[in-house]
C-alpha positions as CSV (number, residue, x, y, z in Angstrom):
1,M,0.0,0.0,0.0
2,K,2.8,2.4,0.9
3,R,4.6,1.4,-2.3
4,N,1.5,2.3,-4.4
5,N,1.2,5.6,-2.7
6,L,4.8,6.4,-3.3
7,L,4.5,5.5,-7.0
8,S,1.5,7.7,-7.5
9,F,3.2,10.6,-5.7
10,S,6.3,10.2,-8.0
11,I,4.2,10.2,-11.1
12,S,2.3,13.3,-10.1
13,L,5.5,15.1,-9.2
14,W,7.0,14.2,-12.6
15,L,3.9,15.5,-14.5
16,L,3.9,18.7,-12.5
17,F,7.6,19.2,-13.3
18,T,7.0,18.6,-17.0
19,A,4.1,21.1,-17.1
20,V,6.3,23.7,-15.4
21,M,9.1,23.1,-17.8
22,L,6.9,23.3,-20.9
23,Q,5.4,26.6,-19.6
24,A,8.8,27.9,-19.1
25,V,9.8,26.9,-22.6
26,E,6.7,28.5,-24.1
27,S,7.4,31.6,-22.1
28,A,11.0,31.5,-23.4
29,K,9.7,31.0,-27.0
30,G,7.4,33.9,-26.7
31,K,10.1,36.0,-25.3
32,Y,12.5,35.2,-28.1
33,A,9.7,35.7,-30.7
34,H,9.0,39.2,-29.5
35,M,12.7,39.9,-29.5
36,L,13.1,38.5,-33.0
37,F,10.1,40.4,-34.3
38,N,11.4,43.7,-33.0
39,E,14.8,43.2,-34.4
40,L,13.6,42.0,-37.9
41,F,11.1,44.8,-38.5
42,E,13.1,47.6,-36.9
43,D,14.4,48.9,-40.3
44,Y,12.3,46.8,-42.6
45,S,10.1,48.3,-45.4
46,N,7.4,46.3,-47.2
47,A,7.3,48.7,-50.1
48,L,10.3,47.5,-52.0
49,R,11.2,44.2,-53.6
50,P,13.2,42.2,-51.0
51,V,16.4,41.5,-52.9
52,E,19.9,42.5,-52.1
53,D,20.7,43.1,-55.8
54,T,18.1,45.0,-57.7
55,D,19.1,43.2,-61.0
56,K,18.3,39.8,-59.4
57,V,15.1,38.1,-60.2
58,L,12.8,37.2,-57.3
59,N,11.2,33.8,-57.8
60,V,7.6,33.3,-56.6
61,T,6.3,29.8,-56.4
62,L,2.5,29.5,-57.0
63,Q,0.2,26.7,-56.1
64,I,-3.6,26.6,-56.6
65,T,-5.9,24.3,-54.7
66,L,-9.5,24.0,-56.0
67,S,-11.9,23.6,-53.2
68,Q,-15.3,24.1,-54.8
69,I,-17.1,25.3,-57.9
70,K,-19.7,27.7,-56.7
71,D,-21.4,28.6,-59.9
72,M,-21.2,28.4,-63.7
73,D,-23.2,31.1,-65.3
74,E,-23.4,30.1,-68.9
75,R,-25.5,33.1,-69.9
76,N,-23.0,35.6,-68.6
77,Q,-20.0,33.3,-69.2
78,I,-18.7,33.6,-65.6
79,L,-17.1,30.8,-63.5
80,S,-17.2,31.3,-59.7
81,T,-14.7,29.1,-57.8
82,Y,-13.4,28.8,-54.2
83,L,-9.6,28.5,-54.3
84,W,-6.7,28.3,-51.9
85,I,-3.8,30.2,-53.2
86,R,-0.4,29.4,-51.9
87,Q,2.6,31.7,-52.7
88,S,6.1,31.3,-51.4
89,W,9.2,33.4,-51.9
90,Y,12.5,34.3,-50.2
91,D,12.9,37.6,-48.4
92,A,16.6,38.6,-48.2
93,Y,16.0,40.9,-45.2
94,L,14.0,38.6,-43.0
95,K,16.6,36.0,-42.0
96,W,18.0,35.1,-38.5
97,D,20.2,32.6,-36.8
98,K,17.8,30.2,-35.0
99,D,20.4,29.1,-32.5
100,K,20.6,32.7,-31.3
101,Y,16.9,32.7,-30.5
102,D,16.8,29.4,-28.7
103,G,16.1,27.3,-31.8
104,L,13.1,29.4,-33.0
105,D,12.9,28.5,-36.7
106,S,9.5,30.1,-37.8
107,I,7.1,32.8,-36.7
108,R,3.6,33.7,-38.0
109,I,2.9,37.4,-38.6
110,P,0.3,39.4,-40.5
111,S,0.8,39.4,-44.2
112,N,0.6,43.2,-44.5
113,L,3.8,43.6,-42.6
114,V,5.9,42.0,-45.3
115,W,6.4,42.6,-49.0
116,R,3.9,40.6,-51.0
117,P,3.9,39.9,-54.8
118,D,1.0,41.6,-56.6
119,I,-0.1,38.4,-58.3
120,V,-3.7,38.8,-59.5
121,L,-6.2,36.9,-61.6
122,Y,-5.9,38.3,-65.1
123,N,-9.3,37.2,-66.4
124,K,-11.2,38.3,-63.4
125,A,-14.9,39.1,-64.0
126,D,-15.8,40.5,-60.6
127,D,-16.9,44.1,-59.8
128,D,-15.2,43.8,-56.4
129,F,-11.5,45.0,-56.5
130,S,-10.9,44.6,-52.8
131,E,-7.5,43.7,-51.3
132,P,-6.6,40.0,-50.8
133,V,-7.6,38.4,-47.5
134,N,-5.1,39.6,-44.8
135,T,-4.2,36.2,-43.5
136,N,-0.9,35.5,-41.6
137,V,2.2,34.4,-43.4
138,V,4.7,31.8,-42.1
139,L,8.2,33.3,-41.9
140,R,11.1,30.9,-41.7
141,Y,14.7,31.6,-40.4
142,D,16.1,31.2,-43.9
143,G,13.9,34.0,-45.2
144,K,11.3,31.8,-46.9
145,I,7.8,33.3,-46.7
146,T,4.7,31.1,-47.3
147,W,1.4,32.9,-47.7
148,D,-1.8,30.8,-47.9
149,A,-4.9,32.8,-48.6
150,P,-8.5,31.7,-49.5
151,A,-10.2,33.4,-52.4
152,I,-13.6,33.4,-54.1
153,T,-12.9,34.2,-57.7
154,K,-15.1,35.1,-60.6
155,S,-13.4,34.5,-63.9
156,S,-14.5,34.9,-67.5
157,C,-14.9,31.7,-69.3
158,V,-15.7,31.2,-73.0
159,V,-18.7,28.8,-72.9
160,D,-19.4,26.6,-75.9
161,V,-23.0,25.3,-75.7
162,S,-23.1,23.6,-79.1
163,Y,-23.6,20.2,-77.4
164,F,-25.7,21.3,-74.4
165,P,-26.6,19.4,-72.2
166,F,-23.8,16.9,-73.2
167,D,-21.1,19.6,-73.4
168,S,-17.6,19.9,-71.9
169,Q,-16.1,23.3,-70.9
170,Q,-12.5,24.5,-70.5
171,C,-12.1,27.5,-68.3
172,N,-8.8,29.2,-67.8
173,L,-7.5,30.8,-64.6
174,T,-4.5,33.0,-65.5
175,F,-2.4,34.3,-62.6
176,G,0.4,36.8,-63.0
177,S,2.1,39.9,-61.6
178,W,0.3,43.1,-62.4
179,T,3.3,45.5,-62.3
180,Y,6.5,43.5,-62.2
181,N,7.9,42.1,-65.4
182,G,9.8,38.8,-65.8
183,N,13.1,40.4,-65.1
184,Q,11.9,41.4,-61.6
185,V,9.5,38.8,-60.5
186,D,9.3,35.3,-62.1
187,I,6.4,33.0,-61.4
188,I,7.0,29.3,-61.1
189,N,4.2,26.8,-60.9
190,S,4.7,24.4,-58.0
191,L,2.9,21.5,-59.6
192,D,2.1,20.5,-63.2
193,S,-1.6,20.9,-62.3
194,G,-3.9,22.4,-59.8
195,D,-4.4,20.5,-56.5
196,L,-7.8,18.6,-56.5
197,S,-7.3,16.6,-53.4
198,D,-9.7,18.8,-51.3
199,F,-12.3,19.3,-54.0
200,V,-15.9,19.1,-52.9
201,E,-17.9,17.1,-55.4
202,D,-20.2,19.4,-57.5
203,V,-23.8,18.4,-58.4
204,E,-23.6,19.7,-62.0
205,W,-20.0,19.4,-63.1
206,E,-17.4,16.7,-63.1
207,I,-13.7,17.7,-62.9
208,H,-11.5,15.9,-65.5
209,G,-8.3,17.7,-64.7
210,M,-6.7,21.1,-64.0
211,P,-3.4,21.3,-65.9
212,A,-1.0,24.2,-65.4
213,V,1.1,25.9,-68.1
214,K,3.6,28.7,-67.7
215,N,3.5,31.4,-70.4
216,V,5.9,34.2,-71.1
217,I,4.2,37.0,-73.1
218,T,5.7,40.1,-74.5
219,Y,2.9,42.7,-74.9
220,G,2.9,45.5,-77.5
221,C,3.2,48.2,-74.9
222,C,6.4,46.9,-73.3
223,S,9.6,45.1,-74.4
224,E,10.0,43.2,-71.2
225,P,8.5,39.7,-70.8
226,Y,5.6,39.1,-68.5
227,P,5.3,35.5,-67.2
228,D,2.0,34.0,-66.1
229,V,0.7,30.6,-65.0
230,T,-2.6,29.4,-66.6
231,F,-4.6,26.7,-65.0
232,T,-7.1,25.1,-67.4
233,L,-10.1,23.7,-65.6
234,I,-11.7,20.9,-67.6
235,L,-15.3,20.4,-66.8
236,K,-17.9,17.8,-68.0
237,R,-21.5,18.6,-67.4
238,K,-23.7,16.0,-65.6
239,S,-26.6,15.7,-68.0
240,S,-29.0,13.6,-66.0
241,F,-30.9,16.6,-64.7
242,Y,-31.4,18.0,-68.2
243,I,-32.2,14.7,-69.7
244,F,-35.1,14.1,-67.3
245,N,-36.4,17.7,-67.2
246,L,-35.8,19.0,-70.8
247,L,-35.0,16.3,-73.3
248,L,-37.2,13.3,-72.2
249,P,-40.4,15.4,-72.0
250,C,-39.6,16.8,-75.5
251,I,-39.2,13.3,-76.9
252,L,-42.4,12.1,-75.3
253,I,-44.3,15.2,-76.6
254,S,-42.9,14.8,-80.1
255,F,-44.2,11.2,-80.3
256,L,-47.7,12.6,-79.7
257,A,-47.5,14.6,-83.0
258,P,-47.8,11.6,-85.3
259,L,-50.7,10.2,-83.3
260,G,-52.7,13.2,-84.5
261,F,-53.0,11.4,-87.9
262,Y,-54.5,8.4,-86.1
263,L,-57.4,10.4,-84.6
264,P,-60.7,10.0,-86.4
265,A,-61.4,12.9,-88.6
266,D,-64.9,13.4,-87.2
267,S,-63.6,13.8,-83.7
268,G,-62.7,17.5,-84.3
269,E,-59.5,17.3,-82.3
270,K,-56.8,16.6,-84.9
271,V,-55.8,20.2,-85.4
272,S,-56.2,21.0,-81.7
273,L,-53.7,18.2,-80.8
274,G,-51.0,19.6,-83.1
275,I,-51.4,23.1,-81.9
276,T,-51.3,22.0,-78.2
277,V,-48.1,20.0,-78.8
278,L,-46.5,23.0,-80.6
279,L,-47.3,25.2,-77.7
280,A,-45.8,22.7,-75.2
281,L,-42.6,22.6,-77.1
282,T,-42.5,26.4,-77.3
283,V,-42.5,26.5,-73.5
284,F,-39.5,24.2,-73.3
285,Q,-37.7,26.2,-76.0
286,L,-38.1,29.3,-73.9
287,M,-36.7,27.6,-70.9
288,V,-33.6,26.6,-72.8
289,A,-33.3,30.1,-74.2
290,E,-33.2,31.6,-70.7
291,I,-30.3,29.4,-69.7
292,M,-28.1,29.7,-72.8
293,P,-26.1,32.8,-73.8
294,P,-27.4,34.7,-76.9
295,S,-24.7,33.4,-79.2
296,E,-24.6,32.1,-82.7
297,N,-24.0,28.6,-81.5
298,V,-27.4,27.0,-81.2
299,P,-27.3,24.2,-78.5
300,L,-28.0,20.7,-79.6
301,I,-31.2,20.4,-77.6
302,G,-32.3,23.7,-79.2
303,K,-31.8,22.3,-82.6
304,Y,-33.8,19.3,-81.6
305,Y,-36.6,21.5,-80.4
306,I,-36.6,23.6,-83.6
307,A,-36.6,20.4,-85.8
308,T,-39.5,18.9,-83.8
309,M,-41.5,22.1,-83.9
310,T,-41.0,22.3,-87.7
311,M,-42.2,18.7,-88.0
312,I,-45.3,19.4,-85.9
313,T,-46.1,22.5,-88.0
314,A,-45.8,20.4,-91.1
315,S,-48.0,17.6,-89.6
316,T,-50.6,20.2,-88.6
317,A,-50.7,21.6,-92.2
318,L,-51.0,18.2,-93.7
319,T,-53.8,17.4,-91.2
320,I,-55.7,20.4,-92.5
321,I,-55.3,19.3,-96.1
322,I,-56.4,15.7,-95.3
323,M,-59.4,17.0,-93.4
324,N,-60.5,18.8,-96.6
325,L,-60.2,15.5,-98.5
326,H,-62.2,13.8,-95.8
327,H,-65.1,16.2,-96.0
328,C,-65.4,16.1,-99.8
329,G,-69.1,15.7,-100.4
330,S,-71.3,14.9,-103.3
331,E,-70.3,18.0,-105.2
332,A,-66.7,16.9,-105.4
333,K,-65.2,15.3,-108.5
334,P,-64.7,11.6,-108.4
335,V,-61.5,10.2,-107.2
336,P,-59.0,10.2,-110.1
337,Q,-58.1,6.8,-111.6
338,W,-54.4,7.1,-110.6
339,A,-55.4,7.8,-107.0
340,R,-57.8,4.9,-107.0
341,V,-55.1,2.6,-108.2
342,I,-52.2,3.8,-106.1
343,I,-54.0,4.9,-102.9
344,L,-57.1,2.7,-102.7
345,D,-55.7,-0.5,-104.2
346,Y,-52.0,-0.6,-103.1
347,M,-51.4,1.8,-100.2
348,S,-54.5,0.8,-98.4
349,K,-53.3,-2.8,-98.3
350,I,-49.8,-1.8,-97.3
351,F,-51.0,0.3,-94.3
352,F,-53.9,-2.1,-93.5
353,V,-56.7,0.5,-94.0
354,Y,-60.0,-1.2,-94.6
355,D,-63.6,-0.1,-94.6
356,V,-66.1,-0.7,-91.7
357,G,-66.6,-4.4,-91.3
358,E,-63.7,-5.2,-93.7
359,N,-60.4,-6.8,-92.7
360,C,-57.5,-8.5,-94.2
361,T,-59.0,-12.0,-93.8
362,S,-62.2,-11.4,-95.8
363,P,-61.3,-11.1,-99.5
364,K,-64.9,-11.9,-100.4
365,R,-66.1,-8.8,-98.6
366,Q,-63.5,-6.8,-100.4
367,K,-64.6,-8.1,-103.8
368,E,-68.2,-7.3,-102.9
369,E,-67.2,-3.7,-102.0
370,E,-65.3,-3.3,-105.2
371,H,-68.3,-4.6,-107.2
372,K,-70.4,-2.2,-105.3
373,L,-68.2,0.8,-106.1
374,E,-68.0,-0.3,-109.7
375,G,-71.8,-0.7,-109.8
376,D,-72.3,2.8,-108.3
377,Y,-70.0,4.4,-110.7
378,G,-71.5,2.5,-113.7
379,Y,-74.9,3.9,-113.0
380,Q,-74.8,6.1,-116.1
381,R,-74.1,3.1,-118.4
382,R,-76.9,1.1,-116.7
383,H,-79.2,4.2,-116.8
384,K,-78.7,4.4,-120.6
385,E,-79.4,0.7,-120.9
386,G,-82.5,1.1,-118.7
387,R,-83.8,3.9,-120.9
388,S,-83.3,1.8,-124.0
389,H,-85.1,-1.1,-122.3
390,L,-88.0,1.2,-121.3
391,S,-88.1,2.6,-124.8
392,K,-88.4,-0.9,-126.1
393,R,-91.2,-1.6,-123.7
394,N,-92.9,1.6,-124.7
395,D,-92.6,0.6,-128.4
396,D,-94.1,-2.7,-127.5
397,C,-97.0,-0.9,-125.9
398,D,-97.5,1.2,-129.0
399,L,-97.4,-1.9,-131.1
400,K,-100.1,-3.4,-128.9
401,E,-102.2,-0.3,-129.4
402,K,-101.7,-0.5,-133.2
403,L,-102.6,-4.1,-133.2
404,N,-105.7,-3.4,-131.2
405,G,-106.7,-0.7,-133.6
406,N,-106.3,-3.0,-136.5
407,L,-108.3,-5.6,-134.9
408,N,-111.1,-3.2,-134.2
409,E,-111.1,-2.1,-137.8
410,S,-110.9,-5.5,-139.3
411,Y,-113.3,-7.4,-137.1
412,G,-115.4,-4.6,-135.8
413,V,-114.4,-5.0,-132.1
414,H,-115.8,-2.2,-130.1
415,G,-116.6,-1.5,-126.5
416,E,-115.1,-1.8,-123.1
417,N,-112.3,-4.2,-124.1
418,V,-110.6,-1.7,-126.3
419,R,-110.9,1.1,-123.6
420,E,-109.5,-1.2,-121.0
421,T,-106.6,-2.1,-123.3
422,V,-105.8,1.6,-123.9
423,N,-106.1,2.6,-120.3
424,C,-103.9,-0.3,-119.2
425,C,-101.1,0.9,-121.6
426,S,-101.4,4.5,-120.3
427,C,-101.1,3.4,-116.6
428,Y,-98.2,1.2,-117.6
429,K,-96.4,4.2,-119.1
430,M,-96.9,6.4,-116.1
431,L,-95.9,3.6,-113.7
432,I,-92.7,3.0,-115.7
433,K,-91.8,6.7,-115.7
434,N,-92.3,7.0,-111.9
435,I,-90.2,3.9,-111.3
436,E,-87.5,5.2,-113.6
437,Y,-87.5,8.5,-111.7
438,I,-87.2,6.8,-108.3
439,A,-84.5,4.5,-109.6
440,N,-82.5,7.4,-110.9
441,C,-82.7,9.3,-107.6
442,V,-81.6,6.2,-105.7
443,R,-78.7,5.7,-108.1
444,D,-77.7,9.3,-107.9
445,H,-77.8,9.1,-104.1
446,K,-75.7,5.9,-104.0
447,A,-73.2,7.3,-106.4
448,N,-72.7,10.5,-104.4
449,R,-72.5,8.5,-101.2
450,A,-69.9,6.1,-102.8
451,K,-68.0,9.1,-104.0
452,G,-67.8,10.6,-100.5
453,I,-66.9,7.2,-99.0
454,E,-64.0,6.9,-101.5
455,W,-62.7,10.4,-100.6
456,K,-62.9,9.5,-96.9
457,K,-60.9,6.3,-97.5
458,V,-58.3,8.3,-99.4
459,A,-58.0,10.6,-96.5
460,K,-57.7,7.7,-94.1
461,V,-55.0,6.1,-96.1
462,M,-53.1,9.4,-96.3
463,D,-53.5,9.8,-92.5
464,R,-52.0,6.4,-91.9
465,F,-49.2,7.0,-94.4
466,F,-48.1,10.3,-92.8
467,M,-48.4,8.8,-89.3
468,W,-45.7,6.2,-90.0
469,I,-43.6,8.7,-91.9
470,F,-43.6,11.1,-88.9
471,F,-43.0,8.2,-86.4
472,V,-39.9,7.3,-88.3
473,M,-38.8,10.9,-88.4
474,V,-39.2,11.3,-84.6
475,F,-37.4,8.1,-84.0
476,F,-34.4,9.0,-86.1
477,M,-34.2,12.5,-84.7
478,S,-34.1,11.1,-81.2
479,V,-31.4,8.6,-82.2
480,L,-29.4,11.4,-84.0
481,I,-29.3,13.7,-80.9
482,I,-28.2,10.8,-78.7
483,G,-25.6,9.8,-81.2
484,K,-24.2,13.3,-81.4
485,A,-24.1,13.5,-77.7
486,A,-22.1,10.3,-77.5
């Protein structure tokens, strides 16, 4: 028991001694840090380039870490990013012997106390020209200064929306000194690309790289070279959102346009369906126009909308023409012979268009209908034959009257038999005329009705023909836009 108490007391005493020594060391470090700071900045000026020889180039190492993409404004062509900018250089007037200051090898001081390179973003597109964030710098005993500063940048980016929403963009971030030329301050990129290890995944864009390239440019105003480092941010758009909200509804709506030809002509909704689909696509077209910049490059989805709207306009116009064919009445001319052969004989079989009660498995019915149409349109020939037959019968009646008259004269037949014979012939003539008139009316009515039925069938065949044509067009347009995107 005594041994345990003695051991616990020894450990507590040792911990207390360690804490006191650490506090003493910290106090000593703070004391030497204040002493070092006062000695370093006693005659120091942050206004001049910190080199011992003015002809010597000061090298500044630049490293960019991309943390987040805040926004990509395609309409205004501005990329907003959150960056960590690290700059490091050597200050010839901020060195010390660390052994002289109890091994103190680095201190952290406000960045506005030391000279800083005026490296700015050349393609900045922000209205705010405020100073950089005044974070601390790390000053080492050998004069190396490391300055890490966060920055929210808005840079101009040339946006190509030709393949929207399956597009890729390349946005440049060009950093360089604003006043110092390459003979005074030289910029060296620390890595071959930007650092993406701390990048926060974006919901709209994928990062496919951020290569860095150093450029040395001689401008027309000056003969000195001006170096800069350009970081190219390669972005690939995530198109799932636009596929489900812009492209897929358009494809589904465009497939409704050919179905307008399948609607019965007597429903009165064929033209209304085409106009409704056209208005729906116009709404989607306006939504895309609000997102895209007003450039000459029409986006791929915009081309698809325009082509679909043109197709729907053409289908609506064709529907109006076919409706006029459908409503051709008895006053219309008969269907031309070429149309009867091509449309009614061949195309109707190809597109499986039959009359009411007729189908592909009843050829007998088809032959009966053909004989019916031939009979209706041959009514004039039969009418002439009927007239000649009636004339013959009238001649027979006249012959009977002559014979009766001869009999009366030869044999002296008089009385009621003769009158009855004459009256019978007169009634027979009137009855034949009435029957002939009724038959002509019925034939005319059947012929006109058959003429209207033929025009309706022509319209139905043309409806079915254009329906399949436009279905094929919509399908190939959809495949084409997906193929171009791939």
